[in-house]
Every structure is written in C-alpha cells, then in structure tokens.
N, C-alpha and C positions, 0 to 999 in steps of 0.2 A: 745337152750345151756345148756349145765350143770353147776351146781351150783357153785357159785364161793365160794372160802375156804371152800373145800369139807371136810365134818367132820360129825363124827356121835351124837354130841351134838349140832347141831344146829347153829352154829357162824353166825352172821350177814354178810352175804355175800356183797362184794363192789367190788371185781375184780376177774376176773376169773385166774384161776392158773394153770400151766402147771411142765412138769419137763425135765431139760436136764442133761443127762449122760454124763461125759467126761470121765470114765471109769481110775479113779484115783486108785492109789494102792504106796505104801509105800516099796512094795517088799518082807512082810512078808507071800504073799500067791503066789502059781504058777500063770504065765500068765494066763493057761486056765482057772481056777478056777474064776479070776478076769470077765475073758470074760463072762464066763458063769453067774456068779453075774449080770450082767448088764440086761438079761433077768428076774431075778428074781426081781429086783427092778422095770423095765417095770410092771412086774404080780402087786406088791404091789402098784404102781401107779394106775393103772387101779382099783384095789380093792378100792382103797382110793378115787377116784373119778375124778382125775386129767384130763384136756380137752385133753391135748397132752402129747408126751415123745418123747423126740430127744435124739440123738446122734451126739456127734462131732467127728471132723476128726482133728486127732494130730499124725505127723510121727517123729519117731527117737527120742521118748522120753521115758527114763526109769520110769518116773512115770505117766504113761498115756497110755491105752492099745487099746484105740478107734481109730482105726487106718483104719477103713473100714467101712463105714455107710450104704452102701446098703447091704452089708452081714447084718450087725448087725440089719437092717430094716425089712430085708425078714423074720429073724429069730423071732424076737420080734412081728412082725405082724402076725404070723403064732402062737404063743402062749400065744395070748392075742385076745379079741373077739371083741371090740369097740375103745377103745382108739386110737386118731389119733397117728401115728409113723412117726417119719422124722427126716431129716438131720438137727443140728445145730453148721455146716452146711457143706455141700460141701464145702470143699475150690476150685472153679472151675479152677483159674489158674494151678493146679495141674493135670487137667483132659481135655480130650477132651470134648467141649460141644456135641457133636452129641452122643457119649459113654453115658453122664451121662444122656441124654436126651432118649437112648435106656434102660438105667437100672432102671430110675423111672418110665419110660411107662410101663416096664414088672411088676413092683413091683404095678401100680396103677391098670394093669389087673389082678393080684392075689390079692390085696385086695382094691377094688374100693372104692372110698370115703374116704378112711384112711389116705393116704400117702401124707406128707408135703415133699416140697422140700427147704429147706434152703441154700441160697448161701453166701459163704463168698470169702475173698479175702487174708485173710494171709497164709505165707507156714506153718509154724510147731511153735512148742514150741522148736525146737532144737537149737535155736539161730543162732549167725553168725560164722564168722572164717573159719576154714579147717572143721570143722564138717557141719557147715551150707552150705558149699560149696558142699562138699561131697553130703548131701541130697538134694542140688536143684538138683545136675546131676542125682541122682539115680531116683528122681521124672521125668527128663526131664522138667523141667521148664523153660521156658523160660525168659530172665531178663526182657522183654515187657509185659510178661504176668499180672502182678501186675496194672501197668499204663492202660492196657487193657482192665479191669475187667468190665466195662459198656458194651464194645462193646461184649464182651464174653456171657453175659447173653442176650443181643440182640440176638446173634447167638443162644442159647439153646433155647430163648422163640420162635424162629423162625420153630425151629424144633418141640417142641410140639404145636404149634399152626400156623401151616403153613395157607399161603393164601388160597393154593389148598385144598379141603377137600378131593379130588380122587388122583388117581395116577397122579404124577406129570410129569411136562416136564423134559427135558434135563437137564434144568440147574437148578432142585430143588431135594434135596434129599428125599426119601421116607422114613418116620419113622416107624418101625416095632418093637413091636405091636402099631398100630394105636388106641387109647383109647378115648371114648367118651368124657373124662373128664379128661385131665390130672393132674398130683399133682400140687396142688396150690405153688407158688413162693413166697420167703419170701427172702428179702437181709437181711444180717448181718452187722453188724458194729459198730464202735465206736466214729467214728466223722463223720464231717459234707460232707465229699466226699460220703461213703456210703449212707448217709443220703439222698444227693441230686440224687443220683443214683435209690434209690428207689422212692423217690417223682416222677422222672421225668418219670417213670415208670408206675405209679397207683399201685405201689406194696406194702405191709404193710413193715414194718422196725423194725427189731430186735435189739435192743440196748443193746450193750456188757456191762452193767453195772457190770457184774462180772468180768470182766478184770482187774478192778482196777482202782485207782483214776490217776496214771503213764499214762494209755492208754486210759480211756473214755470221751468223752468230752459232756457234758450235755446237750449245747447251740444244738448238734445235733439234737436232740430230735422236738426243737422248729423250727429249719431250716427246717426239715421233713415236719411238718405240714404246713409251709410257702410256702413251694414249691410244696405243691403235686399238681399235675395234676387230676384232675377227669377222671376217665377211664371209660370202658365199665361194664356195669352192675351197674351203679352208684356206682361205687367202692370210697371210702373215706379211708381217712388216718386212718392206725390202726400199734398201737405202740405196742409190746411186750419187757419187758426189763427183762433182764436175772438178778439174783440176787443170790450170794452164801450165803447158809444158814445151820443152824444147832440147831436142835430142842432137848430139854432134858427135863427131868421130873423138874427141877428147874432153875433157871438164874444161882445159881452158878456152879451146875452140867453141864450145857451148857457150862459155861467159861472153866471151866476144861478140857472137853472134844474138846473145839475149839481150846485151848492153845496145847493140845498133837497132834490134827491133824497139828497143823499151825506148830509145832516143827519138825515133823516127814517129812511133804513136805519142808520145808526150809533147812533141812540136805540133805534129797534126791536132791534136786535141786542146792547146792552147792556143792555136793560129797562128802560128810561130811558119814563118815560109821556110822551105828547104834549103835556099840559101842565103839567107839572117844567119848574121853572126850573133851567137850566143859564148857567152863567157865559158870555156872548157870546163873551169871546176864546177859551173854551176851545170851545166851540160850533166856532167858526169854525176852530179848529187841527184839531177832529178831522173836519171835513168835508174839509179841505183835505188831509189827510193820507190820507181814504180815497181820495180822486180819485187820489191820487198814487199809492199802493198797488195801486189795482185799474187803473192805468192807462190811466183812461178818456181818450177822445178826444173834445172837445166843441169846438164850435165852429160857425160857418154854415156852409155846404155845401163851398165852396170848401176851408175850412181842413180839415174832416173827411176829404174826398177826398185831400188831399195827404198827410195822416198816412195814411191806408189804405194809400195808396202807399207811404209810407217802411216801415210795418210790414212788408207785403208782400216790399216789396226785401229788407229786410234779414233777414228769415226766408226769403226765397228760395221764398213760400208760392203754391200754385196757387191757392188760392181763401183769402178772408176770410168770417170767419162772423160776423156784428154779433149784438152782445148789448146792445138798448138797456136803459139803465140806469133810465128813467122808470118810475115806481111805478103808472102804471096804462095799462090797453091803449089809451085815446084819447091818451096822452102818447105810446106807444110807435109808435104810429102817425103822431103827428105827426113824430117822430124820423126813420121810415122815408119819410114821403113829402118832407119837405125835403130828406133825402138825395138823392131821386132826382128832385126837382123837379118832383114831382106834387101837385095840388089835391085837397083831400078831395070825394069825390063827393057830390052833392048829391041822389043817388037811391038807392034801397036796392038791395044787392046783387041780381045777377039769380038767380034760382031753379038749380039745381044738378041734374041729372037727365036 
C-alpha cells in the first residue's frame, strides 16, 4: 500500500490520500488548455505519491470541463506509470450499463490493475428549469433512471462479472473484451440511499463531503458500515471521503487564494461577468459563504494535514480524496505539491512507454 500523507519531509502517515479532478475553470484559459492541464495534474499527483487519480463527469457546465471520463482516463493512464486512474464518477443514469462495461473493460485491458470505476447517480451541475430539461433530453436520460440506480449497478456488474465464464447462451450478452480482472467498482454518493446501495452490494462507498453542507449527510457513512453485507474475498466496508482543499505557504496566503477562487467561482455560477461591478461587502460575504458551505480546508501544509486527519477521524474514513479548488491546473498542482512538501520539477516529465 502506498504511503499516506505522501511527501518529501516524512509527515507522520495516518490516512491514504488520493485526488479527484473536476476540471474547474473560471473561463480565463481556453477550454482545450484546461482539459490538457488535467493530465498535468495527474502527473503531479503521481509524482507526489498519491494513491489514485479520478476525474469527474459534469455536463453542460461553463465552469467544469470534465465531461468524458473514459476518454480522460485513457489519456491519463497512458501518460502516467503506476497511479490508479478512474472515474469519480461515471453518472450511470446517463449511460447504457453495457456500454460503460465495454469502455472500462477496454481500459482495464490497456492498463491492467490500474483502472477504477466510480459510479454516481447525479445528472449534472446544469441545474433544473428549461436548460436542465434540454440537457436531460440531450443525454437521453430517462426520468426513472435515478430511482433505478441500484438496478443499473446490478446490470453493469452482471456484464463485468458474468455467471458464465465462457461464451454465454442466447439469453446472456457476451462482453468484449473479457478481462481477467475487471475494474474495481465504487459507489459515489452523499446520502443514505447511495450508502445503502453500496453496502448491500459489498462495494466501497465514496462519500461526497466536497459537495457541501447542503447536499451531504454525514450519517450516511455510519449507515453504510451498519448495513454492509460481507462479500466475496472477505470484502469489508471501505470509505473514501472527498474533501475540498487549497494549500499555500502560509495560512494567510491560503485564505487569500481561497477567497479569490471562491469569488470567481461564485461570480461564474451566478452569471456575473468578470468585469461587472459587485459591492465589495457582498462579494466578500458570498465568497466566505461558499468556502463554508463547500467545507473547504485551506491553509499552510500543517493546517491542512491536521484538518484532513480530523475529517478522516470524524468519518472513520479509510481514504481521503482531495479536490483542489484552485481554478487552473498550475494552481492545483501547487496545492498538491505544497501539501506533500514537494518542489516543482524544473525538467520536463520523462516519456512514458
């Protein structure tokens, strides 16, 4: 198992650390550059010793560019060497389970033992109303899909782990490529329904702490452990908690950077132009409220590591998945390097192959 609290200066390990990349942008950079920077952050995550690197799925959102996890995963796995790569997650109601199984079986064949398949039920960050309806129609998303999430997982699991190892009969679809060890499945969620879905299927649960106070229910983690059904190979409950972070040289600098990122994010989500005048007091209030609601941990390295330990201890989490809130790949890389005590490399990355 990789070291917890990866870093150059030997911080005392206490919990395994990973990274979730949501592809955030404030519109200052071309979208193509933002997408390319996701791979740069993945390389940095591997360099810093993180356990896994996942990418999110968001559709129709101007401030998030991570819309195609399988494509990103294929590229990221190709430009890294050993870090686990996966989806955080594939929103299963948006897709046919058979297609998802084919995609991730292919990824598993290309990168054996490195691919994770995180599954969620949320539709998007685009909201409701007319725009939300248009997006749902564009995704061909059925109204029943969210409530049928557990059944969709079972269908997907059946394709990846068929009861018949060889060629199926006429009533069973054959999945190609058939890989000896299909990608590991994880259930994402912030409430008790998703926790129960994971527990009843003996799957790890990824608790969406980073989604904010208004969406996440901490009791879900306890319910997951209580309801967990022991599975094959002595499967036990396993909890990953996602956590918004920003790390800088000092607590004051981190506060300044966090407020800057919060202001830009709030402005974009409210449809406020970057150069549009906003009363300073209101700007400040909304930024602070965003950081509080999103439960953003920010500060110097020691401050952030202590907060990570606190969250991990409170939730009894086996792993913390960090979500850097910085708005460029360069800034997210800075947060990860600061957190692990690593300096930026002055040489180009070594070729992979």
